[in-house]
C-alpha positions in Angstrom: 80.6 -35.5 -13.5 78.1 -35.5 -16.3 74.7 -36.6 -15.6 73.9 -39.4 -17.2 70.5 -40.0 -19.3 67.1 -40.1 -17.6 66.5 -43.9 -16.9 63.4 -45.3 -18.6 60.9 -47.6 -17.0 61.3 -51.1 -18.0 57.5 -51.5 -18.1 54.5 -48.1 -18.3 53.0 -48.1 -15.1 49.8 -49.0 -15.7 46.8 -47.5 -13.5 44.6 -50.7 -13.1 41.3 -49.9 -12.6 39.3 -51.8 -9.4 36.2 -53.4 -10.2 33.6 -51.0 -8.5 32.6 -53.3 -5.9 35.8 -53.0 -4.4 35.9 -49.3 -3.9 33.6 -47.9 -1.3 31.2 -46.0 -3.4 30.3 -46.1 -6.7 33.0 -44.1 -9.3 29.8 -42.0 -10.2 29.0 -41.2 -6.8 32.8 -40.4 -6.0 32.9 -36.6 -6.4 29.7 -36.0 -4.6 31.6 -38.1 -1.1 32.6 -34.7 1.2 34.7 -36.8 3.6 38.4 -37.4 3.8 38.8 -40.9 3.7 41.5 -43.3 5.1 42.7 -47.1 5.1 44.6 -49.8 6.2 46.1 -50.1 9.6 43.8 -49.1 12.3 44.5 -50.6 16.0 45.0 -47.6 17.7 42.3 -45.8 15.9 43.9 -43.6 13.7 41.9 -44.1 11.0 39.3 -42.0 13.0 36.3 -43.8 11.7 35.1 -44.7 15.6 36.6 -48.4 15.1 39.7 -49.8 15.7 39.2 -52.7 12.9 41.7 -52.7 9.6 40.4 -51.0 6.5 41.3 -52.5 3.1 39.1 -49.7 1.0 39.1 -45.8 2.1 36.0 -45.2 4.5 35.2 -41.6 5.6 36.8 -40.2 8.5 34.2 -39.3 11.0 33.0 -35.6 10.6 36.1 -34.0 8.9 34.9 -32.7 5.8 37.6 -32.4 2.6 36.7 -28.5 1.8 36.9 -28.0 5.4 40.5 -29.0 5.6 44.1 -27.4 4.6 46.3 -30.6 5.6 46.0 -34.2 7.4 49.4 -35.6 8.6 49.6 -39.1 10.0 51.7 -40.2 12.6 53.6 -42.9 14.4 52.7 -46.6 12.9 53.2 -50.3 14.2 50.7 -53.0 15.0 52.4 -54.3 18.0 51.5 -53.4 21.6 54.0 -50.4 21.5 52.2 -48.8 18.3 51.7 -45.5 18.6 50.0 -44.2 15.1 47.8 -41.5 15.1 46.7 -38.2 13.1 46.0 -34.7 12.7 44.2 -32.5 10.8 44.3 -29.1 9.9 41.2 -27.0 9.6 40.7 -23.7 7.3 39.6 -22.2 10.5 42.7 -22.4 12.0 41.9 -25.1 14.3 43.2 -28.7 14.9 41.5 -31.9 15.1 43.3 -35.2 16.3 42.5 -39.0 16.4 44.3 -42.5 17.3 46.8 -43.6 20.2 47.8 -40.9 22.7 50.4 -42.7 25.0 52.6 -39.4 25.3 49.9 -36.8 25.0 50.3 -36.7 21.1 46.6 -35.9 20.7 46.8 -32.8 22.6 43.9 -32.8 24.4 45.4 -33.3 27.9 45.1 -37.1 28.0 47.0 -40.0 27.5 43.9 -41.7 26.1 43.1 -43.4 22.3 40.2 -42.0 20.5 39.2 -43.8 17.4 37.3 -40.3 16.3 38.4 -36.9 15.9 38.7 -34.4 18.7 40.1 -30.9 19.2 43.4 -30.0 19.9 43.2 -27.9 23.2 43.0 -24.2 22.6 44.6 -24.3 19.8 43.3 -21.6 17.0 45.0 -19.3 14.3 47.2 -22.4 12.9 48.8 -22.0 9.9 50.7 -25.6 9.4 50.8 -28.5 11.3 52.9 -32.1 11.1 53.0 -35.2 12.7 56.0 -37.5 13.9 56.8 -40.5 15.1 55.1 -39.4 18.4 54.9 -35.8 18.5 53.2 -32.9 16.6 54.7 -29.4 15.4 51.8 -26.3 14.7 53.2 -22.9 13.6 50.5 -19.8 14.8 51.7 -16.5 14.2 55.1 -17.5 12.9 55.8 -19.0 16.1 56.2 -23.0 16.8 54.2 -25.0 19.1 54.9 -28.6 19.7 53.5 -31.4 22.2 53.7 -35.1 22.6 56.8 -37.2 23.2 60.0 -35.3 24.5 61.8 -38.3 25.0 64.6 -36.9 23.0 63.9 -33.0 23.6 61.9 -33.0 20.1 60.0 -30.2 21.7 62.4 -27.8 21.7 61.3 -26.2 25.0 64.6 -25.5 26.1 63.6 -26.8 29.8 65.9 -29.6 30.1 63.4 -32.2 30.4 62.2 -35.1 28.9 59.0 -35.1 29.9 55.9 -35.4 27.3 53.6 -32.5 27.2 49.8 -33.4 26.7 48.7 -29.6 25.5 50.6 -27.3 23.4 53.8 -25.9 24.3 55.9 -23.1 22.7 59.4 -23.8 20.9 62.0 -21.8 22.6 63.6 -19.2 20.7 62.1 -19.3 16.9 59.9 -16.9 14.8 58.8 -16.0 11.6 58.4 -19.7 10.9 56.3 -20.7 7.6 56.7 -24.4 7.9 57.6 -27.4 9.9 58.6 -30.8 9.8 58.0 -33.9 12.3 60.5 -36.8 12.1 61.1 -39.6 14.5 62.2 -38.1 17.5 63.5 -34.6 16.2 62.2 -31.5 14.3 62.5 -29.2 11.5 61.5 -25.3 10.6 61.7 -23.8 7.8 61.9 -19.7 8.1 60.4 -17.1 6.1 64.2 -16.2 5.0 64.9 -19.7 3.7 66.4 -20.7 6.6 66.1 -24.1 8.0 66.8 -25.0 11.9 66.6 -28.3 13.6 66.3 -30.0 17.2 65.7 -33.1 18.7 67.4 -36.5 18.3 70.9 -35.8 16.1 71.2 -39.6 15.4 72.4 -40.1 11.8 73.2 -36.9 11.7 69.4 -36.0 10.8 70.0 -32.3 12.7 72.3 -31.4 9.6 74.4 -29.3 12.0 77.7 -31.1 11.4 77.3 -33.6 14.3 74.9 -36.2 15.6 74.3 -34.3 19.3 70.9 -34.4 20.4 69.7 -30.7 20.9 67.1 -29.0 23.4 66.6 -26.1 21.3 66.5 -24.8 17.9 69.7 -24.6 15.9 70.3 -23.1 12.2 71.4 -25.9 9.7 74.9 -24.7 8.3 75.4 -23.8 4.6 71.6 -24.4 3.7 69.9 -21.1 2.1 67.2 -20.0 0.0 65.0 -23.1 1.1 61.5 -22.7 -0.5 60.4 -26.1 1.0 61.3 -29.3 3.4 60.4 -32.4 3.4 60.9 -34.8 6.3 61.2 -38.1 6.4 61.5 -40.5 9.2 65.4 -40.0 10.0 66.4 -37.7 7.0 65.6 -34.2 5.5 65.0 -33.0 1.7 65.3 -29.3 1.6 64.3 -28.0 -1.9 66.1 -24.8 -2.7 65.6 -21.3 -5.1 67.4 -22.5 -7.8 65.3 -25.9 -8.0 68.0 -28.1 -6.6 67.7 -30.7 -3.8 69.7 -30.7 -0.8 69.8 -33.9 1.9 70.8 -34.8 5.5 70.8 -37.6 7.8 70.2 -41.3 7.6 71.7 -42.7 4.1 71.6 -46.5 4.4 68.9 -47.3 2.1 70.3 -44.3 -0.3 67.5 -41.8 0.9 70.0 -39.0 0.6 70.1 -39.5 -3.1 74.0 -38.7 -3.1 75.4 -42.3 -4.9 76.2 -43.3 -1.3 74.6 -45.4 1.6 76.2 -43.3 4.4 75.2 -41.1 7.0 75.7 -37.5 6.6 75.3 -35.1 9.3 75.8 -32.1 6.8 73.7 -31.0 3.8 74.7 -32.7 0.6 73.3 -32.3 -2.7 70.9 -35.0 -4.5 72.7 -35.8 -7.4 71.6 -35.7 -11.2 68.2 -33.4 -10.0 67.7 -30.3 -11.1 65.0 -28.4 -12.6 62.6 -29.6 -9.3 58.8 -28.2 -8.7 58.5 -30.4 -5.3 60.2 -32.8 -3.1 58.3 -35.5 -0.9 60.1 -37.4 2.2 58.4 -40.7 2.7 59.5 -42.9 5.6 63.0 -44.0 3.5 62.0 -43.1 0.1 62.4 -40.0 -1.5 60.5 -37.9 -4.5 60.7 -35.4 -6.7 58.4 -33.9 -9.2 60.1 -32.3 -11.8 59.3 -29.1 -14.0 58.1 -31.0 -16.7 55.8 -33.3 -14.7 57.8 -36.5 -14.5 58.8 -38.1 -11.3 61.8 -38.8 -9.7 62.7 -41.7 -6.7 65.5 -42.6 -5.0 66.1 -44.7 -1.4 64.6 -47.7 0.0 62.9 -50.3 -2.4 62.6 -53.8 -0.5 58.9 -54.0 -1.2 58.3 -52.2 -4.4 57.8 -48.6 -2.9 59.8 -46.8 -5.2 58.1 -47.9 -8.2 60.7 -48.3 -10.6 60.2 -52.0 -11.7 62.6 -53.7 -8.9 62.7 -54.4 -5.5 66.5 -52.7 -5.5 67.4 -49.5 -2.9 68.5 -46.7 -5.2 71.3 -44.0 -3.9 70.7 -42.1 -7.0 67.4 -40.7 -8.3 65.5 -42.5 -11.3 63.1 -41.1 -13.2 59.6 -43.0 -13.7 58.8 -41.4 -16.9 55.4 -42.8 -17.0 54.3 -41.5 -13.9 52.3 -38.0 -15.0 49.8 -35.8 -13.0 51.0 -36.2 -9.8 49.7 -33.7 -7.3 51.0 -35.2 -4.0 53.3 -38.2 -2.8 53.2 -39.8 0.9 54.5 -43.1 1.8 54.9 -45.2 5.0 56.6 -48.2 6.0 56.5 -49.9 2.8 54.5 -48.5 0.5 53.4 -45.6 -1.1 50.5 -43.5 -2.6 50.1 -40.5 -5.1 47.0 -38.1 -5.9 46.7 -37.7 -9.6 45.5 -34.3 -11.1 42.0 -36.6 -12.4 41.3 -36.8 -8.9 42.3 -40.5 -8.3 44.5 -41.8 -5.7 47.3 -44.8 -6.7 49.5 -46.7 -4.7 52.2 -49.3 -5.2 54.3 -51.3 -2.9 53.4 -53.7 0.4 49.5 -54.1 0.8 49.6 -56.8 3.6 46.8 -54.9 5.5 45.2 -53.1 2.6 47.7 -49.7 3.3 47.4 -49.5 -0.5 43.1 -49.0 -0.3 42.4 -51.3 -3.2 40.3 -53.8 -1.4 42.9 -56.3 -1.2 46.0 -57.5 0.5 48.0 -58.2 -2.6 51.0 -55.7 -3.1 52.1 -54.8 -6.8 54.9 -56.3 -8.6 57.0 -54.4 -11.7 55.8 -50.9 -12.3 52.3 -51.5 -11.6 50.2 -49.4 -9.8 47.0 -50.2 -8.3 44.0 -47.7 -7.7 42.6 -46.7 -4.3 39.9 -44.3 -5.6 39.0 -43.7 -9.2 39.3 -40.5 -11.7 36.6 -37.9 -10.7 37.0 -38.6 -6.7 38.2 -34.6 -6.3 41.0 -35.7 -4.2 44.3 -33.6 -4.2 46.2 -34.7 -1.4 47.1 -38.1 0.5 49.1 -38.8 3.3 50.5 -41.8 5.9 51.5 -42.7 9.1 55.3 -42.4 9.4 56.4 -46.0 10.0 52.9 -47.7 9.9 50.4 -48.8 6.7 47.6 -46.2 7.1 46.6 -43.8 4.4 44.6 -40.9 4.1 43.2 -39.0 0.7 41.6 -35.7 0.6 
């Protein structure tokens, strides 16, 4: 099939600047603020600012300076009594901080007590990668994977034939030379240095990519997926960027998040359609994004709250190019919204905003192709992250 011409947005994306009063600090001072910032839902203390109050504008995470951080990863979500939103931060010194909900020990501190400010994960040093899932965490240390939190679907990969949670890090069985990990909703993914991908945990919707829907308690290699450069893990699906700059996907497909012109699940890797020359990929809750070599952004998947950014609220089963969205360094998305860090140091967002998850000081969602600003140019932000199934965002 001949790839169609790139679709153009119906109208240019507008980076609507907020009044300075809506921001937590004047634009002129934004560049001197040293802290990781968080906003949105906060019922379990997942914003790490010592409170459990919703935050409509970016506020500092207690004691976590941007210059000290390698990665922040948001986990869980939800505002109900069973909510489990939490966050972890990998510091440049190889230690890990955590905060928020802790019902299944996902903070890794040996307890099941929620914590609204960052604390150190017990006895963990030398970490090079980290990822928070729905209710568990993965970390890479010396090429080996450690895991903690819920093990209800055997997503910790212990091989011990148990679904008991672990409140402190435990080694994942039989996996080495790992360079990156991704934690999804009740399953886990690891990218090895040889370009192979390994999965374990819950197998529903084919999210393990192993050719069936079987839950696995130890890592299994994803067949027919080789030379992978990067992975991006959504709630129930996976994206894999290959060395030839194309994208594979597998798992749940009901909202079009596999990008293969279908809404069927796939327990085997499929090709994302009409997409090449890809530089990086991002998997949000159920919406996917790719930054192309020319700097443009393509998106597909769930769009019921306009979190895709194409001017509609229709799900997309194949990529649509957002030609006017340029300068993207990082993209993240939670339950119904999307955030992007741009190369001018700003943070923009689009989609739903009912609890201030766009960070613009309001609870009004975006319409059309409009975006709204959480932090202005010059804020020196290079990365964003969100809770997996919730409405909290971070910039650092």
